[in-house]
C-alpha positions, 0 to 999 in steps of 0.5 A: 729535963735532961738525964743526969750524968752517968754514975761514974763514981759509984761504978768505979767502986766495982771490980773490973770484972763486975764492970765489964760483964754487964757491958758485954752481956746486955749492950742493947739494954744499956743503949735503951737505958741511956737513950731515954728522953724527958718523956720518960717518968721521973721514977725510971730516971731515978732508978737509972742512978742505981748500979743495980739497975745498970747491971740487971738484965731483967730491969733493962729488958723491961725498959726496952719493951716498954719504950718500944711499945710507947713508940712516941718517945723521941731521942734528945741530946744526951750527956757526954758520958752517954756519948762515950758509951753509945758507939759500943752499942750494936745496931738494931740490925745485929739483933737476931729476930725471935723464931715465930711461934706456931699460930695455928690450932694445936694438933692432938697426936695419938701415939702407938706403942712402937713409938714409945718403945722406939724413943722413950723421949718422944713425949717431949718432941711434939712442941706445942701439940697435945698427946693422947695415949689409949689404955691399950697402949699402956697395957702393951707397954706393961707387957714389954717391960720385962727383960734386959733387951733395948725394948724392955729398957725403953718400956721401963723408961717410958713408964718412969717418965709417965709416973713423973709427969702424973706425980707432979703437984697439982696435976689433974689427969682429967684435964691433962698433964703439962709436959713441961713440968719435968724440965722439958721446956720445949714441950708446950702441950699436954698429955691425955690418958684414956679415962673413959670408954669411947664409942666407935664403930669399925668395919666388921673385917677388922677383928675387935680384939686386936690392939692395933684395931682398938687404937684405930677405934680410939683415933676415929672416936677422938676425931669425931669428938674433937672436930674440927681439931686435927687428930693424927695417929703416930706409928712406926708400923707401916701396916698400921698407917696403911689401915689408918689411911684406908679408914680415912684417918690422919696418920704419920710416921715418927719423924724426930728420930730421922737424921735425914729426910727423904730428899736429903743426901748423906754427907759423902766425905769428899767433893770434886773441885770445879773444872775452872778451880785454878782459874777462879782460885789460882791467883790467891793460892799460897803453898808451902812444903812440910815434910812429905806433904804440900799445903795450899791456902785457898781463898774463893767462893768454894770455901763456904761449902767445905768442912774440916777433914773433907776430901777434895780432888781435882781431875781434868784431862791434860792437867795434874791431879790434886788429892787433898784433905781440908785441915783448916777453915778460918773465915774465907780461907781454907787449907788443903793438905795433900794425901799419902799415896797408898795405891803405890806398893811402897806405901802398902799397909800390911801388904794391901794397896788401895785400888781407887780414889775413895779407898785412898781417902779412907786409908789416909784417915784410918792411918792418921793418929789425929783422927779418933772416929772414922765412919765408912759406908759403901756397898758390898765389896768396897773393902771396908773391913779389909782396910780397917783390919790392915790399918789396925794390924799395922798400928798395933803390931808395927807402930805399937800405937794401940794395944789390941784390936776389938771387933764387935757387930750388931747381931741381927740375922738376915734370915730366921734365928738358929737359936742359942749358941754354945761356948764362951762369949768369943765362941758365941760371936764366932758365927757372926764374925765370918767376915773377919775370918775371910779378911784375916785369911786374905791378910795372912797370904800377903806375906809370901816369903815367910813360908808355911810355918812363918804364916802360921806363926803370924796368924797366931800373933794376929789372933792373939791381938784381936778380941771379939766382943759382944755389944750386949756387954758394952755398958759401963766399959772403957777402952784404953788405947784400943782400936775398935771396929764396929761392923754392920753399924747400919743395924744400930739405933742412934742410942746404941751408937751413942752407947758404943762411941762413948766407951772410948777412953784416952788413945782409942780409935773407933771405926764404924762401917756399914752398908745402908742398903742392908738394914735388917733391924725393924723400924730402922731406915736409911734416914734413922739408922745409927750409922747415918746419925753418927755420920751426920753429927761428926761431920766437920769435927777436927778429929773425925772423918768419913768417906763413902766408898763408891766402887766395889773391888771384890769381884766382877760378879759381886759388882754386877750383882750389886748393880742389877739385883 
């Protein structure tokens, strides 16, 4: 028999919000509900009269699944009320397909201690695969838990996570602890501890008492015990992975902390427009003047490749050059805003003029009050610190946009540590801030008409507005209307970078600078550095900007050394 008419009378008793919400949230379920035929049982038909069934996503989803499985149901004519609702239903092509699940056998990953100390949340990053922790790893974890360092904090957090997993009701440590019991639904595997002595034989050249060799023995024993299941050692230690491969054991680096793979390129912040840009896009360009800037609205094939606050430039012999920044992207159109020329002496910032294209790009985002977060990368001598300080002094002392400049950096030494330093916090940070002193000396010499006394007074004024802070005491702080410079940011981990950036309060601007070719922190690479992490996560944000400085301007000696050494 045909379906009864839609329950218009009962639905009219609902409020307008309650009536509209199911239509927006479950369009597919409504179509399946009204498209059922006389082959559907009377029980389903009666249930469709209830407004609860019309608004329940669970019941609708069950009907959709059951009808799709039966497959033999044919569509018949529906009531007029049904025809009014059906056109608003999306087609089957609009429904996004579900991500296919892993169909192969789950692997068993044996974690090294340095992985747990590097990322305490690594236990939940292996999807449906299982994790095994040797007893020696727990011993090493216990040895690192004391102290106030980042490693000690990670060790304590890992221990708390293991305790929470083992303390779940019904957990059996012998059969494995489900990793999704603490709310991490993406982890579908189990956690296994070494509860018994494993028999293994290692070459006599490997000392049996060393912790790394004991872990290798556990991996070898598990490989034989669980064959043909794949057992993989995960370690951040390169030598550990080399020894594992030499013994014929499967091993891999911990990849989850890497923002970029080896073949990926870091976002440069600028893009060159093609030589035929005006030919392919010139017919639909709209332009208008607003103050000192010119705006262009572009429509064409290059728009999908652009991001907000990305710099674009067009340079071609015989044609006028264009240097602009993407300020708006809507659908297939983008808006370019021309830049202020800081290469000209009349636009100098604290007596400093930019010397190349990328430096001009960087100065534009450093001086823009709408940009709250700036990242600068580049080799030695590209002017990162000098431009950041010049822009900061101008906006603090001249424009009164910020109250003071706060400078900090990662205290990672290049060579052997010289020990404890005397004095206050700023005095202890003094030897680490040699680059700041060098650049302040350059900025102090830009004012030549003031004389010796004038320069001395200016230097004292500058020093009074610059505060040097240690990163060790940043936890819990909030910076209000400050201009914060984070130097040598390539030596920060993603977690440390998050800690520093989240200190920003209202009216604060943060500048992160670094050279990804000079990473001194152990276990950090160009792909897993906190600076790379910040550049990748903030690209395309309306209040963030990035530029990679390509050419050094320090001296011909420094430029040549960067190329050949």
